[in-house]
TORGURO-796828 format. One record per residue (C-alpha): residue number from 1; residue in three letters; x, y, z. Coordinates in nm, 4 decimals. Layout:
<pts>
   pos   code          X          Y          Z
   NUM    ALA          X          Y          Z
...
</pts>
This chain:
<pts>
   pos   code          X          Y          Z
     1    MET     1.6320    10.0785     3.7625
     2    ILE     1.8955     9.9130     3.9801
     3    LYS     2.1756    10.0893     3.7921
     4    ARG     2.0076    10.4239     3.8538
     5    ALA     1.9678    10.3536     4.2272
     6    ALA     2.3268    10.2359     4.2567
     7    GLY     2.4442    10.5443     4.0679
     8    ALA     2.2469    10.7662     4.3052
     9    ALA     2.3952    10.6011     4.6136
    10    ILE     2.7496    10.6135     4.4807
    11    GLY     2.7116    10.9715     4.3552
    12    GLY     2.5814    11.0952     4.6904
    13    ALA     2.8533    10.9199     4.8886
    14    LEU     3.1286    11.0426     4.6566
    15    ALA     3.0049    11.4013     4.6682
    16    VAL     2.9969    11.4115     5.0480
    17    GLY     3.3202    11.2174     5.0918
    18    ALA     3.5220    11.4030     4.8300
    19    VAL     3.4825    11.7550     4.9729
    20    PRO     3.7135    11.7114     5.2752
    21    VAL     3.9689    11.5232     5.0664
    22    VAL     3.9776    11.7872     4.7936
    23    LEU     3.9931    12.0765     5.0414
    24    GLY     4.2764    11.9087     5.2307
    25    ALA     4.4652    11.8518     4.9061
    26    LEU     4.4256    12.2209     4.8204
    27    GLY     4.5698    12.3190     5.1598
    28    PHE     4.2598    12.4031     5.3641
    29    THR     4.3335    12.1859     5.6697
    30    GLY     4.2075    12.1625     6.0253
    31    ALA     4.5330    12.3185     6.1483
    32    GLY     4.4996    12.6164     5.9129
    33    ILE     4.6154    12.6944     5.5638
    34    ALA     4.9115    12.4821     5.4606
    35    ALA     5.2257    12.6689     5.3562
    36    SER     5.3118    12.6761     4.9832
    37    SER     4.9721    12.5365     4.8848
    38    ILE     4.7059    12.6578     4.6486
    39    ALA     4.5124    12.7736     4.9552
    40    ALA     4.8101    12.9884     5.0621
    41    LYS     4.8260    13.1478     4.7182
    42    MET     4.4511    13.2149     4.7274
    43    MET     4.4800    13.3684     5.0739
    44    SER     4.7689    13.5889     4.9638
    45    ALA     4.5754    13.7140     4.6602
    46    ALA     4.2650    13.7813     4.8734
    47    ALA     4.4698    13.9676     5.1344
    48    ILE     4.6371    14.1853     4.8703
    49    ALA     4.2997    14.2622     4.7115
    50    ASN     4.1467    14.3592     5.0473
    51    GLY     4.4307    14.5761     5.1756
    52    GLY     4.6022    14.3193     5.3949
    53    GLY     4.3238    14.1058     5.5397
    54    VAL     4.0928    13.8301     5.4238
    55    ALA     3.7303    13.9439     5.4289
    56    ALA     3.4864    13.7413     5.6376
    57    GLY     3.2516    13.5441     5.4147
    58    SER     3.4936    13.5443     5.1216
    59    LEU     3.5663    13.2276     4.9273
    60    VAL     3.8982    13.1740     5.1063
    61    ALA     3.7406    13.2261     5.4502
    62    THR     3.4527    12.9902     5.3692
    63    LEU     3.6790    12.7167     5.2320
    64    GLN     3.9071    12.7429     5.5360
    65    SER     3.6077    12.7149     5.7661
    66    VAL     3.4873    12.4026     5.5844
    67    GLY     3.8410    12.2603     5.5788
    68    ALA     3.8780    12.3099     5.9523
    69    ALA     3.5318    12.2169     6.0807
    70    GLY     3.3746    12.0267     5.7920
    71    LEU     3.0372    12.0881     5.6352
    72    SER     2.7208    12.1398     5.8361
    73    THR     2.4538    11.8722     5.8350
    74    SER     2.2313    12.0730     5.6034
    75    SER     2.5229    12.1295     5.3631
    76    ASN     2.5995    11.7573     5.3640
    77    ILE     2.2351    11.6801     5.2870
    78    LEU     2.2297    11.9301     5.0028
    79    LEU     2.5611    11.8074     4.8622
    80    GLY     2.4523    11.4445     4.8931
    81    SER     2.1253    11.5214     4.7153
    82    VAL     2.3001    11.6899     4.4251
    83    GLY     2.5538    11.4058     4.4043
    84    SER     2.2730    11.1479     4.4124
    85    ALA     2.0836    11.3219     4.1342
    86    PHE     2.3964    11.3407     3.9218
    87    GLY     2.4834    10.9757     3.9969
    88    ALA     2.1305    10.8644     3.9078
    89    LEU     2.1517    11.0571     3.5839
    90    LEU     2.4803    10.8904     3.4928
    91    GLY     2.3643    10.5501     3.6162
    92    GLY     2.0565    10.5655     3.3960
    93    THR     2.2367    10.6420     3.0718
    94    LYS     2.2380    10.3660     2.8165
    95    LYS     2.5436    10.2909     2.6124
    96    ALA     2.5045    10.2159     2.2461
    97    THR     2.5532     9.8450     2.1985
    98    PRO     2.7442     9.7320     1.8930
    99    GLY     2.5794     9.4878     1.6534
   100    SER     2.5760     9.1303     1.7678
   101    PRO     2.8430     8.8991     1.6282
   102    PRO     2.7380     8.6493     1.3624
   103    ALA     2.5674     8.3411     1.4982
   104    GLY     2.7207     7.9986     1.4887
   105    PRO     3.0498     7.8520     1.6030
   106    ARG     3.3686     7.9295     1.4181
   107    ALA     3.5776     7.6609     1.2644
   108    SER     3.8960     7.5847     1.4498
   109    GLY     4.1790     7.8096     1.3456
   110    GLU     3.9484     8.0522     1.1705
   111    GLN     4.0419     8.4113     1.2359
   112    PRO     3.8117     8.7100     1.2050
   113    GLY     3.8229     8.8389     0.8506
   114    GLU     3.9940     8.5244     0.7213
   115    ASN     3.7124     8.4215     0.4891
   116    VAL     3.6290     8.7690     0.3701
   117    PRO     3.6213     8.7798    -0.0082
   118    GLN     3.8973     8.9904    -0.1499
   119    VAL     3.8045     9.2694    -0.3866
   120    GLU     4.0172     9.2802    -0.6947
   121    PRO     4.1506     9.6156    -0.8071
   122    PRO     3.9868     9.7509    -1.1207
   123    LYS     4.1455     9.6276    -1.4402
   124    SER     4.2590     9.8631    -1.7095
   125    PRO     4.0323     9.8761    -2.0144
   126    VAL     4.1042     9.6020    -2.2608
   127    ARG     4.2033     9.7281    -2.6024
   128    SER     4.1309     9.5227    -2.8984
   129    GLU     4.4511     9.4329    -3.0648
   130    LYS     4.4298     9.4707    -3.4379
   131    HIS     4.7275     9.3680    -3.6321
   132    GLU     4.8008     9.6218    -3.8902
   133    LYS     4.9990     9.4953    -4.1826
</pts>
């Protein structure tokens, strides 16, 4: 239960905190779209597709708005909720545990697999040797 709660808290915080970092790395900054960035390439493609301008409400316009002003409170709440749900889901997963090691202390100098019996390769069939005279 604690792992799930911790996963939810971490997931929510990461989701809200990562958006400005990722948008800034893509080139959507507070000062505008950074030159030679992915955002500049997206803006160029959108402008070409729309006859020279970027349409209001388009993906590029929305990302630039968020990059410049940040997310609204309601968007942060929604993003944090989704991140928390995802974090709780990941925090609640159980990993398969391997079988427990054999009980008892090992003798000094004993290495794993040292006392494993060796399997002999199969022997060729034995032919009875008859002496023909």
